[in-house]
N, C-alpha and C positions, 0 to 999 in steps of 0.2 A: 928281554924276553918280550913274548906278547901271549896276553891274557885274552882269554875268549870267555867272552860273559853273555850268558844267556839267561833270561827271566823267566820267572814262570807264567808270563803273560808272552809268551813267546817272540819276545824281542833279545836278539845275541849283539853282542860286539865284540871285538879284540882290545885290548890293553896294551900299551908298550910298553914293555920292561928292557932298555937296551943292555942291561948286563945280565940277561938271565937266556939259559941256551934250552931252556922248553916251552911247552906253552903250556898254562893252567888254564882249563874248562872252570870258569865261575856262574853258577846257577844262581838269579837273583830268586831268592827264596822270599816269600809273601812276609816279610819282616824290617825293620827299621834299617836303616842304611848303615848303621853303624855297627848292626849286629854281622851281616853279612861281609864287610869290611874286616871287623875282628874274624871271623871265619875262617877267611882266604888268608888275615896274614897269618895265622898258625898255621894253615898248610905250605909256608914258603919258607924258604931259609933264613935264619934272622937279619945276615944283613941286605935283604932285599925289602923288609917290614916296613920302615918309611916311604921308600918309593912307590912299594905297591900301594900301602895304604893311601899316599897324595892320588896316586893315578885312581885308582878306584872311587874314591870322590867326587873328580870330576866326570868320571865315565856316570856314575848315578844320576847325574844333576844333568848331566847332557840325556840320560836315555826318560828321566824325567820331563824335559821339557818336550821332548818328542811325545810322549804318552798325552800330553796335555793337549799338542798341537793337533792330534788326530782325533780327539776326543771333539773338542772345537770344530773340526772342519766335519763330523759327521751329526754332530747337532745341527749345524748350520742347514743342512740340507733335509727340506720339509718333505711329507708326501705327498703325492699328487692324487685328488678323489678321485672315486669310482667314475668312469666315462659314463655321459648320459644313457638314461634306458632308451633302446628302440620304442618306437610308437606301436602299440600293441595292435595285431590284426584283428578285425572284429568285422562282423558282418549286421546291416544294419537295414531298416526298416521305418517307413514313416507312419506317424499316426496320423489314422484319414477319418472324417466323419461319415457317417453312415447311418441309417435306421437300421434296427437290430432287435428281431423279437425278443421279449423276454420271455428265456423259457427256461422254469425252475427245475431242476436236476435232482432227485433225491429218489432214497431206496424206504419200501415199505412192506407192508402183509396186508394179505387179504383176509379179510372176516365176515364171516356167514352176516346175513340178514338178520336172520332171527335164527334160536337155538331153543330147543325145545325138549325138554327131559319128560317121557313117558313113565309116569307114576299113576296106578290105580288109584281112586277114590275110593275104592269098595276093597273088604277082604276076601280071600278066597282061595281057591283050589284054580292055578292057571292050568286050561284045561285046552286050549289050542292057540300057535302062532300062526299067524296069517302073512308074512312078511320074511323076508330074507335079509339075511346080514350083510349089510352095504346096501340095499336095494333102495329101489326108488321106488316112491309113494306120494299118491295125491291126496289133495285137501280132503277128508271126510272118509278116506279108505280105513277099513277095517285092520288092525293091526293085533290085536288080543282078545281070547274069549275065557272070561273067567266063572266059574261053575256059578248057575243064576239060579239054583234051584231053590235056596234059604229066601233070597228077595223075591222070587215069585210067591211062595207062603208069605211073606209079608205084606205084598201087595195084595191077595185074598183078606188076610186078619184087617188089613187097615177099610178094605173096601165095607167088610161087614160091619165096622164100627162107624163108619159112614151111613149104612143102611140103617143103623139102629139109630143112631142120632136123628135122622131125618124123621123116623117114626116117634122118637120121644118130641120134638118139635111139633109134630101136628098134634100129638096129645096135648101137651101143654097148647097149644094156641086155641084147641076147640072147648076145652074145660074155661078159659079166660072167657071165649066170647058167653059159654054159656050161662058163668056166672055174673056178668055182666048187665043183666035184667034184673037179677037179684040184688046186687049192690044199688041199681038204681031206685028201687022198689024198699031199702032197705031190709033186704030180706037177709044178708047177710052182714058182717062188720067190714070196714076199711081193711080193717087187718089182714082178714081172711083174705079180701080180695089183692091186696099190695102182695101176698104170698102166689096167689098165682102169676102175678105178671114177673116177680122176681122168678119164677120155675120156668118161665116162657124166653127171658132174657137169658138162662143158662143154659138152655135147651138150646137158643142158636149158637150162643158162645160154643157151647161142646161139639157142634156140629163143623163150626168152623177149624177145630183143634183135630176133628176126625179127617175133614177133608185134607187140612195140609198134610195128615199123617200119610195120607192114601198119594199125595202129590211126590213125597218125598221120597216114599217105596217104589212108588214107578220112575222116579229117577233112577233110584240105587240098581234097580233094577234094569233100566237103559246102561248106565256104569260099568254093568259085567260087561259088556263089549268095547272094548278102547280101539277109538278110532284115530288117524290123524290130524293134527290141530291145522298143518298145513302139509304145503308141496314141498319136497324136498328129499334128502338122502337120511336114511336110519345110520345110525354107528351099529356095533356089533351087539348081539343079545345079551342080556346080562342074566336072566332066569330062563330055565329050562321047565319045558311044561311037565305039569306035576307038580310043582312045588306051591307053597303056599305062601302067598303074596298077602303084603300087609298095607292096608288102606294109609296113603300120604307117606311110605316110607319106601316101598320097594320099587328100586328104580328099573325098568323092562329094557327101556333101549332111549336114543338119543335123536330125534330129527332137526337137520339142517338145511336152512331155504339158502341156495346157491342163484337163484336169480330174481335180482339182481345183486352183486355180490358188494361188499364195502371193500375200499382199499385205504387203510390208515399210513399216515406219512409224516412226518415233519419236515419243517424248512426253516432255513436260517430266519432270522428276526430281521435282517437287511431286506429282506421281500416284503414285509408286513405292510408297509404303505401301500406299493402296488398293489398284493391281494388286496387290501381293505378297496383301493378306489376301484379295480376291477369286479371284483367280489359284489361292490351295489351296483354294479349294472346289469349282474345276472351271473348265472354258473358258467363255470369258468372250463372251457377243454382241457382232458386230460387224458393221456396214452400209457398203458401198461405193459411193460416188457417181461415176463416170468423167466427166470435166470433158465439161462442153459435154453432157451428158447428164442426163435426167431421172430416170432409172431407178436403182433402189438395188439392190443384192443383198447378201441376209445370210450371213454367215459366222459364225467362232467364232475367238478370239484362241487361238492355240495355243503361243506362243514367247514367253516373258521373256527378254531377254539378262541373262549373267550377272554384268554391269558398267555402272556408267554411265559415261557419253562426258564425260571430263573436260572437254574443249575447247566441246562445246554444251551440258555441263548436260542433257544428253537421255539415254535410255534408249533401247535397240533393240527393237521388237515386230516379230511377225510372226503374221499370220491367214491360215487358210484357207478359199478361199469355193469352191464348188461351180459348175461351167462347164459342164454337162451338152450347151449351145447353143453353146458359145463364141462367146459375146455379148463376153466378157472377153479380151484381148490381151496376151501380155508385154508388159512394160516402158511400161504405160499408165500415163498420172499420176491420182491419182485421190485423194478427199475419203473421209476415214474417219472413223467415229465410232464407239467403245467404250461401252459400257455397263457401267459399272463400279459395281453398285450405289446406293445411295440414302442422301443426307445428310439424314441427323433434325433436323429442327428448325433449320435452319441460318437464319442471318441472313442475309435477300437484302434487297438494293437497287439500284432500275435501275442499269445499267451506265452511263449519262450522269453517273451521279455522281461516279464514280472519274475522277481524273485523275490524268496521270503525271507525276513532276518530276524535279529531279536527287538526291532523296533516295528515291525510289519511290514507290508509287503512294498517293495522298491524298483525301480529299474536304472539304466543309465541312460542319459540322454546326450547325445554329440552335441557341443556347443559348437558357435561359428568358428571357434580357435582350434577346433579337432580335438578336444578334451573332453574324458570322461564325468560328467556333474550326475552324481547319485542324488536321486529324488525318491520321496515316501509318497507314494500313491492310495487312492482309494478306489479299490477295484468294482466293477458291477458285475454286468450279466457277460454269460459266455454265447458265443456264437460263430460258428463257423471255424474253430480253431481262432478265434480271436476274443478279446478279451476289452472290455469296456473300462475306461478309466475316469472316472468321475471326478476325480481332483489331483493334479498333479503333472499333464500333459495336457498342451494344445494342440490342435490340429496343425499338422506341416511339419511339427519337430520331429527330429531323427530319433529313433530309439536304437540301442543296442540289443540284438535277438540271440547273438551267438560269440561266445569269446568273452562272456563275464569274468570267467575264472581268474583272469591276470589283471583285472581291471581293479583301480582304487581313485576316489575321487581327484581329480585332476590329472588323471594319466592322460598322456598323448593315444591317441587312438587314429587307425587309419583304416578306411573302407577295404574289405578283401576285394570289393568289383575292383579299387581303383588301384590296388595293389598289386593286385596281379596281373602278368604281363599279357598283350593283347593276344586273344585267340586261347588261351590256356585259361581252365577252369580252377575257381580257388579250391584249396583246402577244407574250408571251411562249408559244413551243408546244413543249412536253414531253411527258415521260411521263405519262402520270396512273396517280396512286397506286392500286395494286391490280393494274396489267396487267402 
């Protein structure tokens, strides 16, 4: 008979049994050879036990040899590595030396040159307001009028005291002169004469006190009319007419001077050396652009703070901008450009070449073997879509300006201008060299 053997791992075979009249299908279970031989033997007639067992033993050994050969053949095949990466298509530009103006861009706010709160120096009833809210005022213009009747009376009272003091002084002086001859003739005692001199000195002192009180009364009378201490713009009015205002307490309005106007902003400390060197030569020119406006206003840098802010790494600057037409207002958010000299023979690259990573700014340089080399750089000033490289790149080297996403140190690269067929444009859009 023929015994058809099929293992659990997909190997089948026939076992010849010449004295059998049927085919027995044997499945090699994942057990030992003796176990499946015994199982098969019990399924056959008794007269075939010995013959089948012998044949199955040879068949199992043949199966194991086949399995071993297949396994060794599979292990002998080594997988091939991945194919080499194709070069990355990039766009490059050359680092060029050029003279670039040092323009410091910053954001700042405008500030009034002077801001004065109008507070009365005398108390009384506010009789009249001469200025409108938000109105323009000139230096010395009357703003408010306080009831002055009390202060007129005080002036008259002080004038009476001064008149009495002067009369008393004349009397004391005459009495002293009349008794001087008597004292020389020893007709009055020295003590009496000294008393007369003391009265004269006291009268002189009292007259000075009365005259000072008169000056103060007249000054308070003049303070009943409040005038603008500077030319500028008034704020809202905080007190209505008819209210009692207190000296040195009640705030009536505020006046701000807007011509010229200050601009305060901060710049990175990397510009400190340039600013100090140029500022020593004189005021620096600056331009101010209010947010949402295309108009620019020229001014000059007038102040450089004496310390760098250690928290932000910036230094405080202040400029002065003429504002005769009052087009700028206090507290506006503005863009500021400071013209701080010129960088001679600066190494300039397109701004798109410089990337920023965890170790700082960097870019990729194309080596002679057309490989990408990563370099950390120290950037400088910006001008016309270009960035100065102080350290890391030398003039003439090619830097990658587009296609950095697929790059890594040592990657093979090809310039888009060389990779594109003649007359066809590149798929990469970047900054043209020289612009």
